[in-house]
C-alpha positions in Angstrom: 30.7 -92.5 -41.6 27.0 -93.0 -41.0 27.7 -93.8 -37.4 29.7 -90.6 -37.0 26.9 -88.6 -38.6 24.4 -90.1 -36.2 26.7 -89.3 -33.3 26.9 -85.7 -34.4 23.1 -85.3 -34.7 22.6 -86.8 -31.2 25.2 -84.3 -29.8 23.4 -81.4 -31.5 20.0 -82.5 -30.1 21.5 -82.7 -26.6 22.9 -79.2 -26.8 19.5 -77.8 -28.0 17.6 -79.5 -25.2 20.0 -78.2 -22.5 19.9 -74.6 -23.7 16.3 -73.8 -22.4 17.2 -75.3 -19.1 20.2 -73.1 -18.7 18.1 -70.1 -19.6 15.6 -71.0 -16.8 18.2 -71.6 -14.2 20.3 -68.5 -14.9 20.1 -65.6 -12.4 17.4 -63.1 -13.2 19.9 -60.2 -13.0 22.5 -61.9 -15.2 23.4 -59.8 -18.3 21.2 -56.8 -17.1 22.2 -53.6 -15.5 21.0 -52.9 -12.0 18.3 -50.1 -12.0 19.3 -46.9 -10.3 16.5 -45.6 -8.0 15.3 -42.1 -9.1 15.9 -39.3 -6.6 12.8 -38.3 -4.7 11.8 -34.7 -4.0 11.7 -33.9 -0.3 8.3 -33.0 1.1 7.7 -29.3 1.9 8.0 -28.2 5.5 4.5 -27.7 7.0 4.5 -24.5 9.1 1.5 -23.8 11.3 0.8 -20.1 11.3 -1.7 -18.0 13.4 -2.4 -14.5 14.5 -4.0 -12.6 17.4 -5.2 -9.1 16.5 -5.0 -6.7 19.5 -5.8 -3.4 17.8 -7.4 -1.9 14.6 -7.5 1.8 13.8 -7.5 4.7 11.4 -9.9 3.0 8.9 -10.2 5.2 5.8 -13.3 3.9 4.0 -12.4 6.0 0.9 -9.0 4.5 0.4 -9.5 1.2 2.1 -6.5 1.7 4.5 -6.3 0.8 8.2 -3.7 0.2 10.9 -3.3 -3.3 12.5 -1.4 -4.4 15.6 -1.2 -8.1 16.0 0.9 -11.1 17.1 2.0 -13.5 14.4 3.4 -17.0 15.3 4.9 -19.9 13.5 5.5 -23.5 14.6 7.0 -26.4 12.7 8.8 -29.7 13.0 12.4 -30.1 11.9 15.7 -28.3 11.6 15.9 -24.7 12.8 17.9 -23.2 10.0 16.4 -22.4 6.7 17.4 -23.8 3.3 20.4 -21.4 2.9 21.8 -22.4 6.3 21.1 -19.0 7.7 21.0 -18.6 11.5 17.5 -17.1 11.2 14.5 -19.3 11.6 13.1 -21.1 8.6 9.8 -19.1 8.3 11.2 -15.8 9.5 11.4 -14.3 5.9 7.7 -13.4 5.8 6.0 -10.3 4.3 2.6 -8.7 4.3 1.1 -8.9 0.9 -1.5 -6.2 1.5 0.4 -3.9 3.8 3.7 -2.4 5.0 5.3 -3.4 8.3 6.1 -0.3 10.4 7.5 -2.3 13.3 8.4 -6.0 13.8 9.6 -7.4 17.1 10.6 -11.0 17.7 9.0 -11.8 21.1 10.1 -15.5 21.5 12.0 -18.1 19.5 12.3 -21.7 20.9 14.2 -24.5 19.1 13.6 -28.2 19.7 11.0 -27.7 22.4 11.3 -30.4 25.1 13.4 -32.4 22.7 10.5 -33.1 20.3 12.0 -31.2 17.4 9.2 -28.7 17.5 10.2 -25.1 16.8 8.3 -21.9 17.6 8.6 -18.2 16.8 6.2 -15.3 17.6 6.4 -11.7 16.5 4.6 -8.5 17.4 3.7 -6.6 14.2 2.5 -3.1 13.7 1.5 -2.4 10.1 -0.4 -0.2 7.6 -2.8 -2.4 5.7 -5.1 -1.9 2.7 -8.0 -3.7 1.2 -10.4 -3.0 -1.7 -13.6 -1.5 -0.5 -17.0 -1.9 -2.1 -19.5 1.0 -1.2 -22.4 0.0 -3.4 -24.5 -0.8 -0.3 -23.6 2.5 1.4 -24.8 3.4 4.1 -25.5 -0.2 4.9 -22.2 -1.4 3.6 -20.2 -4.3 5.1 -16.5 -5.0 4.4 -13.8 -7.6 5.2 -10.5 -6.4 6.5 -7.7 -8.8 5.8 -4.1 -9.5 6.9 -2.3 -11.5 4.3 1.1 -13.2 5.0 3.4 -14.9 2.6 7.0 -16.2 2.7 9.5 -14.2 0.7 11.9 -17.0 -0.2 10.2 -20.3 -0.2 7.5 -21.4 -2.6 5.1 -24.2 -1.8 7.6 -26.9 -2.9 9.6 -26.1 0.3 7.1 -24.4 2.6 3.4 -24.9 3.1 1.3 -22.9 5.6 -1.3 -24.4 7.8 -3.8 -22.1 9.4 -3.8 -22.3 13.2 -7.3 -22.5 14.7 -6.1 -20.4 17.6 -6.2 -17.3 15.4 -8.4 -14.8 17.2 -9.5 -11.1 17.5 -9.1 -9.6 21.0 -12.4 -9.0 22.7 -11.4 -5.4 23.4 -10.7 -4.5 19.8 -12.9 -1.6 18.5 -13.1 0.3 15.3 -14.7 3.7 15.7 -17.9 4.0 13.7 -18.1 0.3 12.8 -19.4 -2.9 14.3 -16.9 -5.8 14.4 -18.3 -9.4 14.3 -15.7 -11.2 16.4 -17.4 -14.5 15.8 -17.0 -14.1 12.1 -13.2 -13.8 12.2 -11.6 -16.6 10.2 -8.2 -17.8 9.1 -7.4 -19.6 5.9 -4.5 -20.6 3.6 -4.6 -20.3 -0.2 -2.2 -21.1 -3.0 -1.2 -18.0 -4.8 0.1 -18.4 -8.3 2.6 -15.9 -9.8 2.3 -15.8 -13.6 5.8 -14.4 -14.0 9.4 -15.3 -13.6 10.1 -11.9 -12.1 12.7 -11.5 -14.9 15.2 -13.8 -13.3 17.9 -14.8 -15.9 17.3 -18.4 -17.2 14.2 -18.9 -15.1 11.3 -20.5 -17.0 9.2 -21.8 -14.2 6.3 -20.0 -12.6 5.9 -20.4 -8.9 3.1 -20.8 -6.4 3.4 -19.6 -2.8 1.4 -20.5 0.2 -0.5 -17.5 1.6 -2.1 -17.1 5.1 -5.2 -14.8 5.3 -6.9 -13.5 8.4 -10.4 -12.1 7.6 -12.2 -9.6 9.9 -15.8 -8.7 8.9 -17.0 -5.2 9.8 -20.2 -3.3 9.1 -21.8 0.1 9.8 -24.2 0.1 12.8 -27.7 -0.5 11.4 -29.8 1.7 13.7 -27.8 4.9 13.1 -27.7 4.2 9.4 -31.5 3.8 9.3 -32.1 7.0 11.4 -29.7 9.1 9.3 -31.0 7.9 6.0 -34.7 7.1 6.2 -36.0 9.7 8.6 -35.0 12.6 6.4 -36.3 10.8 3.3 -39.6 10.1 5.0 -40.0 13.7 6.2 -39.3 15.0 2.7 -42.0 12.6 1.2 -44.5 13.6 3.9 -44.0 17.3 3.1 -44.5 16.5 -0.6 -47.7 14.7 0.2 -49.1 17.6 2.2 -49.1 19.6 -1.0 -52.1 17.5 -2.1 -54.1 19.1 0.7 -53.5 22.6 -0.6 -56.4 23.9 -2.7 -55.7 24.5 -6.3 -56.7 28.1 -6.0 -53.4 28.5 -4.1 -51.4 27.1 -7.0 -48.4 29.3 -6.3 -48.0 28.0 -2.7 -48.4 24.4 -3.7 -45.9 24.8 -6.5 -43.4 26.5 -4.2 -43.7 23.6 -1.7 -42.9 21.1 -4.4 -39.9 23.0 -5.6 -38.6 23.4 -2.0 -38.9 19.6 -1.2 -37.0 18.9 -4.5 -34.1 21.2 -3.5 -34.1 19.8 0.0 -33.7 16.2 -1.3 -30.8 17.4 -3.5 -29.1 19.0 -0.5 -29.7 15.9 1.6 -28.0 13.7 -1.0 -24.9 15.9 -1.0 -24.8 15.8 2.8 -25.3 12.0 2.9 -22.6 11.1 0.4 -20.1 13.8 1.3 -18.2 11.3 3.6 -17.3 8.9 0.8 -15.4 9.5 -2.4 -17.0 9.5 -5.8 -17.0 6.2 -7.7 -18.1 5.0 -11.1 -21.2 3.4 -9.7 -24.3 4.4 -7.7 -24.5 3.6 -4.0 -27.7 2.5 -2.3 -28.1 6.0 -1.0 -27.8 7.4 -4.5 -30.5 5.0 -5.8 -32.8 5.8 -2.9 -32.5 9.6 -3.6 -33.0 9.1 -7.3 -36.3 7.4 -6.5 -37.2 10.3 -4.2 -36.5 12.7 -7.0 -38.8 10.8 -9.3 -41.6 11.0 -6.7 -41.1 14.7 -6.1 -41.1 15.4 -9.8 -44.3 13.3 -10.1 -45.8 15.5 -7.4 -44.7 18.6 -9.2 -46.2 17.4 -12.5 -49.5 16.5 -10.8 -49.7 20.0 -9.4 -49.2 21.6 -12.7 -51.6 19.1 -14.4 -54.3 19.8 -11.8 -53.9 23.5 -12.3 -54.3 23.1 -16.1 -57.5 21.0 -15.6 -58.9 23.5 -13.2 -58.3 26.3 -15.7 -60.1 24.2 -18.3 -63.1 23.8 -15.9 -62.7 20.0 -15.7 -63.2 19.9 -11.9 -64.2 16.3 -11.7 -60.9 15.2 -13.2 -59.0 17.4 -10.7 -60.9 15.7 -7.8 -60.2 12.2 -9.1 -56.6 13.0 -9.6 -56.3 14.3 -6.0 -58.0 11.2 -4.6 -55.8 8.8 -6.6 -52.6 10.5 -5.4 -53.3 9.5 -1.8 -52.9 5.9 -2.9 -50.4 6.1 -5.7 -47.8 8.3 -3.9 -47.3 6.3 -0.7 -47.5 3.0 -2.6 -44.8 4.2 -5.0 -42.7 5.3 -2.1 -42.9 1.9 -0.4 -42.2 0.1 -3.6 -39.2 2.3 -4.2 -37.6 1.3 -0.9 -38.3 -2.4 -1.3 -36.9 -2.5 -4.9 -33.6 -0.7 -3.9 -32.9 -3.3 -1.3 -33.6 -6.2 -3.6 -31.4 -5.1 -6.5 
């Protein structure tokens, strides 16, 4: 019996010593399930987009509307059909986000150019556009007219725009009454986020779309704006200053001249701002004319004050007041102009 017990112990020890070796030599995948690779989301199609503007017109500064005539092209690598298998080209379902297309003509559509898999489409677009207009700097205002393009059906998970550096403004493009800085024309792509599901049943995801923007800077011609604005203002102020030359014994004539210049300034403001709609802010022209009103009222008050001093026989004070006005009035006028352009 003792020998059998020792034999059993030896057998148990042998089994225990072999077990770790079996664990080490067993295949790594034994007893484990093979991992299933997770599906990967396909990369969005990159579409190069560009525009060539051939005409701009009918710019309504009050409403911010204008007409645009331009070529719009797309080029991309890959299959021709879109995600739904439609015969139309993948990026053909575009729309203007700040305008309405009056006419759209497909000029050319090439599939798999030279066997490279490169596709190309170009349209001729005639559209009515609109942009927000800021007239706070009128009549020296500058604006940026834009053409904004976005795909109707594909968000940025399936289509991403890439601005083509060949985007241009034709050298013959003119906009009546405005200067166009052709060198400042730019093209860019932004991500536009829509914070809504558009009411689609069961939809709980907000989408972001790729948006292509062509920016065209315009501004009023500086020289005509200076002539039409500052020459009348300068003449009004010069006439107001000449009233200081009129002797106080002609108080009625001097007072009449002050009143006439004040009414002239009011009429000039109405004429200057009649071409733009009324907004809830003051334009540069309004601020300049308000300053002119202050100077003309100052001249009127000085006239009345000098008459009162003359009646009171304080002639020295009248003379000092007249002499100081030749310095105060033009200095205040110059300060008025500088301050309005700085604020």
